[in-house]
N, C-alpha and C positions, 0 to 999 in steps of 0.2 A: 432546576438549578436557579438560584437567585443571582442577584448582581455580584455578590462576593464570590460565589462559586464560579461564575463566568469569568471574573477577573483573575482568579487563581488559575483556571484552565488556560486563559489567554496568555498570561505571563509565563507559565511553564512551557507553553508551546514555543515561545521565543527562546527561553533558556531553562531547560530541564535540570540544569545543575545548580540553579539558584538555591541558596540555603533557605530554610524555613524562616529564620530570623530576618534575612534580607527581604524575602517575599512579604512577610507580615508588615515590615516597616514600609515597604512601597505601597501596600494596600491600606495602611493605617488601621490595622487590626492587631490584637494581641497574638504573640507567637503561639500560645496554647490553642487559641481559636483557629489560627491558620493551620496548625498541625492536625487538629481534629477534622477540620473541613477537608483537608487534602486526603487524609485517611479515608473519610467517607466517600470522596470522589473515586478513590481506588476501589473501595469495597463495592460501590454501585456500578463499577465497570466503565465509568466515564473516562478516567485516566487508566489506560491499559498498560502503560509501561514507559520506559525511557530508552533511548538508543543514541548511539553516536552516528552522526551523519558523516559518511566517508566518501571521498572522491573516487568515482569509478575509474578515472584516468590513473590514479595512484595504484589501483588494483589491477592495472593492465587490462582495463575494460573500456577502451576509448570509443568503440562503436556500439551503438544501441539500435535496436529495431523492435518493431511490433509485428508479430506474426499472427495474422488472422487465419484461423483454422476451422475447417469443417470436418467432422468425424461421422462415420456411419458404421453400424447401425446406432441410432440414438437410444441405446438401452442403458439403464442404470449401471450395470456392471462394466460396460465399455467406457462410459463417462468416468466412473470412479477409477478404473485402471489407467486411463489416460491422465487424469489429474494427478494420481499418485506417482506415476512414472516421470511425467514432465517436470513436476516440482522438485524432483531429485537431481535434475541435470544442473551442473555447476554454472552454466551460462544463463540459466533462467532466473530472472529477478522476481517476477510475479506472474500469476495466471488469473485471468478474469473469465468467468463463465458468463456467456452472453445470451441475450435473446436476439432474434433477428436472423439474418442470413448466415452469420458466422456463429459457431458454437463456443469458440474460445478466442481470447486475445492474449497472446503470450509475449511478455516483455523480456527480451534477451539482450545479452551483452557479449562482446567478443573483442579480441585483441585488435583485429583489423578486418577489412572486408573479405579477405581470403579465408580467414578463420570462420567468419560468419557464414560464408558460402558452404564451407566444409561441414559446419555444424548442421545447417539446414539439410544438406544432402544426407548426412549420416543419421540424423535424428527425426527428420520429418518425412523424407521420401521413402524410407524403408518401412514405415509403419502401415499395416494393412487397414487400420481404422481411419486413417487420415485420407480423405478423398480429395481435399484441395487445401492449399494454403497460399497466402499472399504476404509478402514482406514489405514493410515500409520502414525505411531508415529514419531514425530520429536525429535531427540536427541539433536540437536544443530541448532540454527537459526543465521546465519551470514548475514550481509548486507554490501554492499559497501557504506561507509559513504559519499563519494563524487562522483557525477556523472558529467562527463564532456560531452559536446556535441560530438557526433560522426561525422566524416567527411561526407559530402554529398555523396550520391551515384552518379554514372555516369549519371543516369537519372535526378537526381535533379540538377546537374551541367548544364545540357542542357536546363533547363526551365527558 
């Protein structure tokens, strides 16, 4: 990615609904150039899509938690079955497969603490493959709204 591609990606992260014409004007490039570069960024998989950012509270999901989970046995079929089933649960926002003492980190939401507790009892304590889990309540979830490319490592520069 060159500077123009990086500028397109940066600006679309701030406002994915920005028109091609407005984006081109902000960047000082021709609309046709902007459109072609944006299409290539999609084609290369750098821009993977656009989405609406929705308030969890508005969706009656005011409580968030991270559930650190260990499963056994650590076999491919057990891991795949766990991933498949847990991602289908309506309370689950995302699932991270981890290295280290925990196998998964599951981001969940619930209406309130009582519903979170019931969800954990119903969905985590009854599963044979889950040998342990710990829950951490999330008070606040902040994200970096714009991610720029990191500089290449020394190893990447030599390839």
